[in-house]
Jmol script that loads the backbone (N, CA, C; Angstrom):
load data "model"
ATOM      1  N   UNK A   1      62.727   3.071  16.090  1.00  0.00           N
ATOM      2  CA  UNK A   1      61.674   2.108  16.226  1.00  0.00           C
ATOM      3  C   UNK A   1      60.560   2.700  17.097  1.00  0.00           C
ATOM      4  N   UNK A   2      59.333   2.598  16.642  1.00  0.00           N
ATOM      5  CA  UNK A   2      58.234   3.186  17.392  1.00  0.00           C
ATOM      6  C   UNK A   2      57.694   2.210  18.435  1.00  0.00           C
ATOM      7  N   UNK A   3      57.156   2.780  19.481  1.00  0.00           N
ATOM      8  CA  UNK A   3      56.579   1.987  20.552  1.00  0.00           C
ATOM      9  C   UNK A   3      55.150   1.619  20.157  1.00  0.00           C
ATOM     10  N   UNK A   4      54.782   0.373  20.382  1.00  0.00           N
ATOM     11  CA  UNK A   4      53.422  -0.061  20.064  1.00  0.00           C
ATOM     12  C   UNK A   4      52.439   0.595  21.006  1.00  0.00           C
ATOM     13  N   UNK A   5      51.310   1.010  20.454  1.00  0.00           N
ATOM     14  CA  UNK A   5      50.280   1.662  21.253  1.00  0.00           C
ATOM     15  C   UNK A   5      49.287   0.628  21.776  1.00  0.00           C
ATOM     16  N   UNK A   6      48.766   0.899  22.961  1.00  0.00           N
ATOM     17  CA  UNK A   6      47.760   0.005  23.537  1.00  0.00           C
ATOM     18  C   UNK A   6      46.436   0.204  22.799  1.00  0.00           C
ATOM     19  N   UNK A   7      45.507  -0.676  23.048  1.00  0.00           N
ATOM     20  CA  UNK A   7      44.194  -0.568  22.426  1.00  0.00           C
ATOM     21  C   UNK A   7      43.493   0.718  22.815  1.00  0.00           C
ATOM     22  N   UNK A   8      43.650   1.118  24.069  1.00  0.00           N
ATOM     23  CA  UNK A   8      43.024   2.342  24.551  1.00  0.00           C
ATOM     24  C   UNK A   8      43.630   3.567  23.867  1.00  0.00           C
ATOM     25  N   UNK A   9      44.944   3.572  23.699  1.00  0.00           N
ATOM     26  CA  UNK A   9      45.600   4.683  23.005  1.00  0.00           C
ATOM     27  C   UNK A   9      45.119   4.777  21.562  1.00  0.00           C
ATOM     28  N   UNK A  10      44.974   3.627  20.916  1.00  0.00           N
ATOM     29  CA  UNK A  10      44.485   3.627  19.532  1.00  0.00           C
ATOM     30  C   UNK A  10      43.056   4.154  19.450  1.00  0.00           C
ATOM     31  N   UNK A  11      42.229   3.816  20.438  1.00  0.00           N
ATOM     32  CA  UNK A  11      40.845   4.305  20.458  1.00  0.00           C
ATOM     33  C   UNK A  11      40.793   5.819  20.617  1.00  0.00           C
ATOM     34  N   UNK A  12      41.637   6.356  21.488  1.00  0.00           N
ATOM     35  CA  UNK A  12      41.669   7.807  21.690  1.00  0.00           C
ATOM     36  C   UNK A  12      42.132   8.500  20.410  1.00  0.00           C
ATOM     37  N   UNK A  13      43.173   7.988  19.789  1.00  0.00           N
ATOM     38  CA  UNK A  13      43.658   8.579  18.541  1.00  0.00           C
ATOM     39  C   UNK A  13      42.623   8.475  17.428  1.00  0.00           C
ATOM     40  N   UNK A  14      41.898   7.374  17.370  1.00  0.00           N
ATOM     41  CA  UNK A  14      40.853   7.213  16.359  1.00  0.00           C
ATOM     42  C   UNK A  14      39.734   8.227  16.578  1.00  0.00           C
ATOM     43  N   UNK A  15      39.371   8.466  17.831  1.00  0.00           N
ATOM     44  CA  UNK A  15      38.340   9.463  18.128  1.00  0.00           C
ATOM     45  C   UNK A  15      38.816  10.853  17.741  1.00  0.00           C
ATOM     46  N   UNK A  16      40.078  11.163  18.016  1.00  0.00           N
ATOM     47  CA  UNK A  16      40.640  12.471  17.652  1.00  0.00           C
ATOM     48  C   UNK A  16      40.642  12.653  16.130  1.00  0.00           C
ATOM     49  N   UNK A  17      41.068  11.623  15.393  1.00  0.00           N
ATOM     50  CA  UNK A  17      41.053  11.705  13.931  1.00  0.00           C
ATOM     51  C   UNK A  17      39.640  11.881  13.400  1.00  0.00           C
ATOM     52  N   UNK A  18      38.695  11.148  13.991  1.00  0.00           N
ATOM     53  CA  UNK A  18      37.303  11.278  13.570  1.00  0.00           C
ATOM     54  C   UNK A  18      36.785  12.689  13.822  1.00  0.00           C
ATOM     55  N   UNK A  19      37.169  13.282  14.950  1.00  0.00           N
ATOM     56  CA  UNK A  19      36.749  14.651  15.269  1.00  0.00           C
ATOM     57  C   UNK A  19      37.347  15.640  14.266  1.00  0.00           C
ATOM     58  N   UNK A  20      38.617  15.439  13.900  1.00  0.00           N
ATOM     59  CA  UNK A  20      39.233  16.340  12.920  1.00  0.00           C
ATOM     60  C   UNK A  20      38.600  16.179  11.536  1.00  0.00           C
ATOM     61  N   UNK A  21      38.189  14.960  11.195  1.00  0.00           N
ATOM     62  CA  UNK A  21      37.482  14.752   9.923  1.00  0.00           C
ATOM     63  C   UNK A  21      36.125  15.436   9.939  1.00  0.00           C
ATOM     64  N   UNK A  22      35.462  15.418  11.097  1.00  0.00           N
ATOM     65  CA  UNK A  22      34.184  16.095  11.232  1.00  0.00           C
ATOM     66  C   UNK A  22      34.322  17.581  10.956  1.00  0.00           C
ATOM     67  N   UNK A  23      35.428  18.166  11.393  1.00  0.00           N
ATOM     68  CA  UNK A  23      35.652  19.598  11.197  1.00  0.00           C
ATOM     69  C   UNK A  23      35.615  19.946   9.709  1.00  0.00           C
ATOM     70  N   UNK A  24      36.173  19.068   8.876  1.00  0.00           N
ATOM     71  CA  UNK A  24      36.208  19.338   7.430  1.00  0.00           C
ATOM     72  C   UNK A  24      34.828  19.344   6.789  1.00  0.00           C
ATOM     73  N   UNK A  25      33.819  18.799   7.465  1.00  0.00           N
ATOM     74  CA  UNK A  25      32.466  18.782   6.911  1.00  0.00           C
ATOM     75  C   UNK A  25      31.692  20.056   7.248  1.00  0.00           C
ATOM     76  N   UNK A  26      32.264  20.904   8.074  1.00  0.00           N
ATOM     77  CA  UNK A  26      31.586  22.120   8.522  1.00  0.00           C
ATOM     78  C   UNK A  26      31.921  23.286   7.591  1.00  0.00           C
ATOM     79  N   UNK A  27      31.105  24.364   7.612  1.00  0.00           N
ATOM     80  CA  UNK A  27      31.380  25.528   6.758  1.00  0.00           C
ATOM     81  C   UNK A  27      32.781  26.088   7.014  1.00  0.00           C
ATOM     82  N   UNK A  28      33.396  26.573   5.957  1.00  0.00           N
ATOM     83  CA  UNK A  28      34.786  27.056   6.036  1.00  0.00           C
ATOM     84  C   UNK A  28      34.968  28.150   7.085  1.00  0.00           C
ATOM     85  N   UNK A  29      33.983  29.004   7.259  1.00  0.00           N
ATOM     86  CA  UNK A  29      34.119  30.094   8.221  1.00  0.00           C
ATOM     87  C   UNK A  29      34.116  29.609   9.670  1.00  0.00           C
ATOM     88  N   UNK A  30      33.497  28.479   9.932  1.00  0.00           N
ATOM     89  CA  UNK A  30      33.420  27.986  11.307  1.00  0.00           C
ATOM     90  C   UNK A  30      34.449  26.902  11.613  1.00  0.00           C
ATOM     91  N   UNK A  31      35.173  26.431  10.630  1.00  0.00           N
ATOM     92  CA  UNK A  31      36.152  25.370  10.859  1.00  0.00           C
ATOM     93  C   UNK A  31      37.216  25.730  11.894  1.00  0.00           C
ATOM     94  N   UNK A  32      37.765  26.951  11.896  1.00  0.00           N
ATOM     95  CA  UNK A  32      38.758  27.270  12.944  1.00  0.00           C
ATOM     96  C   UNK A  32      38.184  27.157  14.357  1.00  0.00           C
ATOM     97  N   UNK A  33      36.919  27.517  14.528  1.00  0.00           N
ATOM     98  CA  UNK A  33      36.292  27.391  15.842  1.00  0.00           C
ATOM     99  C   UNK A  33      36.146  25.922  16.234  1.00  0.00           C
ATOM    100  N   UNK A  34      35.746  25.084  15.284  1.00  0.00           N
ATOM    101  CA  UNK A  34      35.619  23.658  15.571  1.00  0.00           C
ATOM    102  C   UNK A  34      36.982  23.036  15.893  1.00  0.00           C
ATOM    103  N   UNK A  35      38.012  23.422  15.160  1.00  0.00           N
ATOM    104  CA  UNK A  35      39.352  22.890  15.425  1.00  0.00           C
ATOM    105  C   UNK A  35      39.808  23.269  16.827  1.00  0.00           C
ATOM    106  N   UNK A  36      39.615  24.522  17.198  1.00  0.00           N
ATOM    107  CA  UNK A  36      39.982  24.964  18.542  1.00  0.00           C
ATOM    108  C   UNK A  36      39.178  24.191  19.588  1.00  0.00           C
ATOM    109  N   UNK A  37      37.898  24.010  19.348  1.00  0.00           N
ATOM    110  CA  UNK A  37      37.030  23.276  20.260  1.00  0.00           C
ATOM    111  C   UNK A  37      37.538  21.851  20.473  1.00  0.00           C
ATOM    112  N   UNK A  38      37.868  21.165  19.396  1.00  0.00           N
ATOM    113  CA  UNK A  38      38.339  19.782  19.466  1.00  0.00           C
ATOM    114  C   UNK A  38      39.686  19.717  20.183  1.00  0.00           C
ATOM    115  N   UNK A  39      40.637  20.539  19.767  1.00  0.00           N
ATOM    116  CA  UNK A  39      41.971  20.492  20.358  1.00  0.00           C
ATOM    117  C   UNK A  39      41.945  20.840  21.843  1.00  0.00           C
ATOM    118  N   UNK A  40      41.192  21.867  22.204  1.00  0.00           N
ATOM    119  CA  UNK A  40      41.107  22.287  23.603  1.00  0.00           C
ATOM    120  C   UNK A  40      40.502  21.176  24.463  1.00  0.00           C
ATOM    121  N   UNK A  41      39.405  20.592  23.995  1.00  0.00           N
ATOM    122  CA  UNK A  41      38.748  19.549  24.788  1.00  0.00           C
ATOM    123  C   UNK A  41      39.634  18.322  24.957  1.00  0.00           C
ATOM    124  N   UNK A  42      40.305  17.899  23.902  1.00  0.00           N
ATOM    125  CA  UNK A  42      41.193  16.745  24.042  1.00  0.00           C
ATOM    126  C   UNK A  42      42.354  17.077  24.982  1.00  0.00           C
ATOM    127  N   UNK A  43      42.910  18.265  24.863  1.00  0.00           N
ATOM    128  CA  UNK A  43      44.041  18.641  25.714  1.00  0.00           C
ATOM    129  C   UNK A  43      43.632  18.697  27.184  1.00  0.00           C
ATOM    130  N   UNK A  44      42.526  19.360  27.476  1.00  0.00           N
ATOM    131  CA  UNK A  44      42.127  19.509  28.876  1.00  0.00           C
ATOM    132  C   UNK A  44      41.711  18.167  29.476  1.00  0.00           C
ATOM    133  N   UNK A  45      41.020  17.334  28.688  1.00  0.00           N
ATOM    134  CA  UNK A  45      40.624  16.024  29.210  1.00  0.00           C
ATOM    135  C   UNK A  45      41.848  15.146  29.448  1.00  0.00           C
ATOM    136  N   UNK A  46      42.808  15.201  28.533  1.00  0.00           N
ATOM    137  CA  UNK A  46      44.016  14.376  28.684  1.00  0.00           C
ATOM    138  C   UNK A  46      44.824  14.791  29.908  1.00  0.00           C
ATOM    139  N   UNK A  47      44.882  16.082  30.167  1.00  0.00           N
ATOM    140  CA  UNK A  47      45.686  16.536  31.306  1.00  0.00           C
ATOM    141  C   UNK A  47      44.967  16.331  32.636  1.00  0.00           C
ATOM    142  N   UNK A  48      43.665  16.058  32.599  1.00  0.00           N
ATOM    143  CA  UNK A  48      42.923  15.891  33.849  1.00  0.00           C
ATOM    144  C   UNK A  48      42.823  14.437  34.296  1.00  0.00           C
ATOM    145  N   UNK A  49      43.292  13.496  33.454  1.00  0.00           N
ATOM    146  CA  UNK A  49      43.154  12.069  33.761  1.00  0.00           C
ATOM    147  C   UNK A  49      44.522  11.404  33.724  1.00  0.00           C
ATOM    148  N   UNK A  50      44.748  10.546  34.686  1.00  0.00           N
ATOM    149  CA  UNK A  50      45.984   9.768  34.709  1.00  0.00           C
ATOM    150  C   UNK A  50      45.963   8.738  33.578  1.00  0.00           C
ATOM    151  N   UNK A  51      47.084   8.523  32.915  1.00  0.00           N
ATOM    152  CA  UNK A  51      47.120   7.515  31.846  1.00  0.00           C
ATOM    153  C   UNK A  51      46.824   6.102  32.352  1.00  0.00           C
ATOM    154  N   UNK A  52      46.928   5.881  33.642  1.00  0.00           N
ATOM    155  CA  UNK A  52      46.669   4.556  34.216  1.00  0.00           C
ATOM    156  C   UNK A  52      45.221   4.372  34.669  1.00  0.00           C
ATOM    157  N   UNK A  53      44.433   5.433  34.618  1.00  0.00           N
ATOM    158  CA  UNK A  53      43.032   5.372  35.054  1.00  0.00           C
ATOM    159  C   UNK A  53      42.158   4.930  33.878  1.00  0.00           C
ATOM    160  N   UNK A  54      42.133   3.638  33.644  1.00  0.00           N
ATOM    161  CA  UNK A  54      41.462   3.067  32.476  1.00  0.00           C
ATOM    162  C   UNK A  54      39.961   3.341  32.510  1.00  0.00           C
ATOM    163  N   UNK A  55      39.343   3.233  33.669  1.00  0.00           N
ATOM    164  CA  UNK A  55      37.900   3.448  33.774  1.00  0.00           C
ATOM    165  C   UNK A  55      37.532   4.880  33.378  1.00  0.00           C
ATOM    166  N   UNK A  56      38.317   5.850  33.828  1.00  0.00           N
ATOM    167  CA  UNK A  56      38.040   7.250  33.490  1.00  0.00           C
ATOM    168  C   UNK A  56      38.249   7.497  31.998  1.00  0.00           C
ATOM    169  N   UNK A  57      39.276   6.897  31.428  1.00  0.00           N
ATOM    170  CA  UNK A  57      39.543   7.069  29.993  1.00  0.00           C
ATOM    171  C   UNK A  57      38.411   6.461  29.172  1.00  0.00           C
ATOM    172  N   UNK A  58      37.957   5.264  29.573  1.00  0.00           N
ATOM    173  CA  UNK A  58      36.850   4.637  28.861  1.00  0.00           C
ATOM    174  C   UNK A  58      35.584   5.475  28.963  1.00  0.00           C
ATOM    175  N   UNK A  59      35.342   6.060  30.142  1.00  0.00           N
ATOM    176  CA  UNK A  59      34.189   6.943  30.313  1.00  0.00           C
ATOM    177  C   UNK A  59      34.294   8.156  29.386  1.00  0.00           C
ATOM    178  N   UNK A  60      35.472   8.774  29.340  1.00  0.00           N
ATOM    179  CA  UNK A  60      35.660   9.936  28.474  1.00  0.00           C
ATOM    180  C   UNK A  60      35.511   9.562  26.993  1.00  0.00           C
ATOM    181  N   UNK A  61      35.961   8.374  26.619  1.00  0.00           N
ATOM    182  CA  UNK A  61      35.785   7.911  25.239  1.00  0.00           C
ATOM    183  C   UNK A  61      34.308   7.774  24.893  1.00  0.00           C
ATOM    184  N   UNK A  62      33.535   7.167  25.782  1.00  0.00           N
ATOM    185  CA  UNK A  62      32.094   7.015  25.526  1.00  0.00           C
ATOM    186  C   UNK A  62      31.423   8.372  25.416  1.00  0.00           C
ATOM    187  N   UNK A  63      31.764   9.264  26.343  1.00  0.00           N
ATOM    188  CA  UNK A  63      31.176  10.606  26.326  1.00  0.00           C
ATOM    189  C   UNK A  63      31.598  11.371  25.075  1.00  0.00           C
ATOM    190  N   UNK A  64      32.860  11.224  24.693  1.00  0.00           N
ATOM    191  CA  UNK A  64      33.362  11.902  23.496  1.00  0.00           C
ATOM    192  C   UNK A  64      32.694  11.400  22.225  1.00  0.00           C
ATOM    193  N   UNK A  65      32.462  10.096  22.146  1.00  0.00           N
ATOM    194  CA  UNK A  65      31.780   9.536  20.967  1.00  0.00           C
ATOM    195  C   UNK A  65      30.360  10.063  20.849  1.00  0.00           C
ATOM    196  N   UNK A  66      29.654  10.107  21.987  1.00  0.00           N
ATOM    197  CA  UNK A  66      28.279  10.633  21.955  1.00  0.00           C
ATOM    198  C   UNK A  66      28.263  12.099  21.541  1.00  0.00           C
ATOM    199  N   UNK A  67      29.190  12.876  22.080  1.00  0.00           N
ATOM    200  CA  UNK A  67      29.259  14.291  21.746  1.00  0.00           C
ATOM    201  C   UNK A  67      29.616  14.471  20.279  1.00  0.00           C
ATOM    202  N   UNK A  68      30.545  13.672  19.780  1.00  0.00           N
ATOM    203  CA  UNK A  68      30.954  13.773  18.385  1.00  0.00           C
ATOM    204  C   UNK A  68      29.813  13.406  17.448  1.00  0.00           C
ATOM    205  N   UNK A  69      29.030  12.387  17.800  1.00  0.00           N
ATOM    206  CA  UNK A  69      27.870  12.027  16.982  1.00  0.00           C
ATOM    207  C   UNK A  69      26.916  13.205  16.853  1.00  0.00           C
ATOM    208  N   UNK A  70      26.761  13.962  17.930  1.00  0.00           N
ATOM    209  CA  UNK A  70      25.897  15.137  17.887  1.00  0.00           C
ATOM    210  C   UNK A  70      26.486  16.202  16.955  1.00  0.00           C
ATOM    211  N   UNK A  71      27.782  16.453  17.067  1.00  0.00           N
ATOM    212  CA  UNK A  71      28.420  17.484  16.239  1.00  0.00           C
ATOM    213  C   UNK A  71      28.546  17.062  14.777  1.00  0.00           C
ATOM    214  N   UNK A  72      28.534  15.774  14.493  1.00  0.00           N
ATOM    215  CA  UNK A  72      28.629  15.306  13.110  1.00  0.00           C
ATOM    216  C   UNK A  72      27.349  15.541  12.315  1.00  0.00           C
ATOM    217  N   UNK A  73      26.263  15.784  12.994  1.00  0.00           N
ATOM    218  CA  UNK A  73      25.000  15.992  12.293  1.00  0.00           C
ATOM    219  C   UNK A  73      25.089  17.226  11.397  1.00  0.00           C
ATOM    220  N   UNK A  74      24.545  17.139  10.173  1.00  0.00           N
ATOM    221  CA  UNK A  74      24.625  18.270   9.237  1.00  0.00           C
ATOM    222  C   UNK A  74      23.929  19.537   9.737  1.00  0.00           C
ATOM    223  N   UNK A  75      22.979  19.395  10.639  1.00  0.00           N
ATOM    224  CA  UNK A  75      22.272  20.569  11.151  1.00  0.00           C
ATOM    225  C   UNK A  75      23.149  21.426  12.063  1.00  0.00           C
ATOM    226  N   UNK A  76      24.224  20.842  12.597  1.00  0.00           N
ATOM    227  CA  UNK A  76      25.154  21.600  13.444  1.00  0.00           C
ATOM    228  C   UNK A  76      26.140  22.295  12.517  1.00  0.00           C
ATOM    229  N   UNK A  77      26.064  23.625  12.478  1.00  0.00           N
ATOM    230  CA  UNK A  77      26.880  24.387  11.547  1.00  0.00           C
ATOM    231  C   UNK A  77      27.902  25.283  12.251  1.00  0.00           C
ATOM    232  N   UNK A  78      27.786  25.419  13.574  1.00  0.00           N
ATOM    233  CA  UNK A  78      28.680  26.304  14.310  1.00  0.00           C
ATOM    234  C   UNK A  78      28.812  25.789  15.743  1.00  0.00           C
ATOM    235  N   UNK A  79      29.831  26.263  16.430  1.00  0.00           N
ATOM    236  CA  UNK A  79      29.998  25.910  17.843  1.00  0.00           C
ATOM    237  C   UNK A  79      30.427  27.159  18.601  1.00  0.00           C
ATOM    238  N   UNK A  80      30.225  27.120  19.887  1.00  0.00           N
ATOM    239  CA  UNK A  80      30.541  28.254  20.752  1.00  0.00           C
ATOM    240  C   UNK A  80      31.935  28.069  21.338  1.00  0.00           C
ATOM    241  N   UNK A  81      32.735  29.096  21.303  1.00  0.00           N
ATOM    242  CA  UNK A  81      34.084  29.085  21.862  1.00  0.00           C
ATOM    243  C   UNK A  81      34.086  29.936  23.126  1.00  0.00           C
ATOM    244  N   UNK A  82      34.549  29.363  24.232  1.00  0.00           N
ATOM    245  CA  UNK A  82      34.596  30.103  25.491  1.00  0.00           C
ATOM    246  C   UNK A  82      35.847  30.979  25.548  1.00  0.00           C
ATOM    247  N   UNK A  83      35.848  31.873  26.505  1.00  0.00           N
ATOM    248  CA  UNK A  83      37.013  32.733  26.709  1.00  0.00           C
ATOM    249  C   UNK A  83      38.217  31.899  27.141  1.00  0.00           C
ATOM    250  N   UNK A  84      37.976  30.855  27.915  1.00  0.00           N
ATOM    251  CA  UNK A  84      39.073  29.978  28.346  1.00  0.00           C
ATOM    252  C   UNK A  84      39.735  29.311  27.148  1.00  0.00           C
ATOM    253  N   UNK A  85      38.946  28.915  26.166  1.00  0.00           N
ATOM    254  CA  UNK A  85      39.498  28.301  24.956  1.00  0.00           C
ATOM    255  C   UNK A  85      40.342  29.308  24.187  1.00  0.00           C
ATOM    256  N   UNK A  86      39.840  30.517  24.055  1.00  0.00           N
ATOM    257  CA  UNK A  86      40.595  31.565  23.352  1.00  0.00           C
ATOM    258  C   UNK A  86      41.903  31.879  24.072  1.00  0.00           C
ATOM    259  N   UNK A  87      41.836  31.975  25.396  1.00  0.00           N
ATOM    260  CA  UNK A  87      43.041  32.251  26.183  1.00  0.00           C
ATOM    261  C   UNK A  87      44.052  31.120  26.041  1.00  0.00           C
ATOM    262  N   UNK A  88      43.572  29.875  26.062  1.00  0.00           N
ATOM    263  CA  UNK A  88      44.452  28.722  25.901  1.00  0.00           C
ATOM    264  C   UNK A  88      45.153  28.777  24.550  1.00  0.00           C
ATOM    265  N   UNK A  89      44.411  29.086  23.508  1.00  0.00           N
ATOM    266  CA  UNK A  89      44.991  29.172  22.157  1.00  0.00           C
ATOM    267  C   UNK A  89      46.041  30.281  22.082  1.00  0.00           C
ATOM    268  N   UNK A  90      45.749  31.431  22.681  1.00  0.00           N
ATOM    269  CA  UNK A  90      46.704  32.542  22.676  1.00  0.00           C
ATOM    270  C   UNK A  90      47.971  32.179  23.439  1.00  0.00           C
ATOM    271  N   UNK A  91      47.835  31.528  24.583  1.00  0.00           N
ATOM    272  CA  UNK A  91      49.026  31.162  25.356  1.00  0.00           C
ATOM    273  C   UNK A  91      49.832  30.089  24.626  1.00  0.00           C
ATOM    274  N   UNK A  92      49.159  29.176  23.956  1.00  0.00           N
ATOM    275  CA  UNK A  92      49.844  28.128  23.201  1.00  0.00           C
ATOM    276  C   UNK A  92      50.611  28.742  22.034  1.00  0.00           C
ATOM    277  N   UNK A  93      49.999  29.662  21.346  1.00  0.00           N
ATOM    278  CA  UNK A  93      50.683  30.327  20.228  1.00  0.00           C
ATOM    279  C   UNK A  93      51.836  31.190  20.725  1.00  0.00           C
ATOM    280  N   UNK A  94      51.636  31.849  21.840  1.00  0.00           N
ATOM    281  CA  UNK A  94      52.693  32.688  22.403  1.00  0.00           C
ATOM    282  C   UNK A  94      53.901  31.885  22.803  1.00  0.00           C
ATOM    283  N   UNK A  95      53.695  30.737  23.426  1.00  0.00           N
ATOM    284  CA  UNK A  95      54.827  29.928  23.872  1.00  0.00           C
ATOM    285  C   UNK A  95      55.526  29.269  22.682  1.00  0.00           C
ATOM    286  N   UNK A  96      54.796  29.016  21.615  1.00  0.00           N
ATOM    287  CA  UNK A  96      55.394  28.396  20.436  1.00  0.00           C
ATOM    288  C   UNK A  96      56.275  29.391  19.693  1.00  0.00           C
ATOM    289  N   UNK A  97      55.873  30.648  19.613  1.00  0.00           N
ATOM    290  CA  UNK A  97      56.667  31.627  18.891  1.00  0.00           C
ATOM    291  C   UNK A  97      57.907  32.041  19.676  1.00  0.00           C
ATOM    292  N   UNK A  98      57.835  32.030  21.006  1.00  0.00           N
ATOM    293  CA  UNK A  98      59.004  32.419  21.788  1.00  0.00           C
ATOM    294  C   UNK A  98      60.052  31.305  21.839  1.00  0.00           C
ATOM    295  N   UNK A  99      59.637  30.066  21.628  1.00  0.00           N
ATOM    296  CA  UNK A  99      60.601  28.959  21.689  1.00  0.00           C
ATOM    297  C   UNK A  99      61.344  28.772  20.387  1.00  0.00           C
ATOM    298  N   UNK A 100      60.913  29.400  19.317  1.00  0.00           N
ATOM    299  CA  UNK A 100      61.562  29.213  18.010  1.00  0.00           C
ATOM    300  C   UNK A 100      62.707  30.152  17.811  1.00  0.00           C
TER     301      UNK A 100
END
end "model"
wireframe off; spacefill off
backbone 0.3
color backbone group
């Protein structure tokens, strides 16, 4: 039996799904960069905020929606990936392959 999600949890998941749908509208060559950008930002923001800090979560949701609206525009065709994002992806892949 699954646990019911709060309204705030549903909003965060809806924003994440919307961001992943946005990635599919971008050129095929840049989609991996957008996916990394989305996953990294959600992961780092989630780990920096307490699940009980509703005001901070609501602030991040508003900021995320505004940022996503900007990235959804057809004129945005690419995004910049930082070294920290690349390192995070490499460490995540490394830990996943060693645990299998």
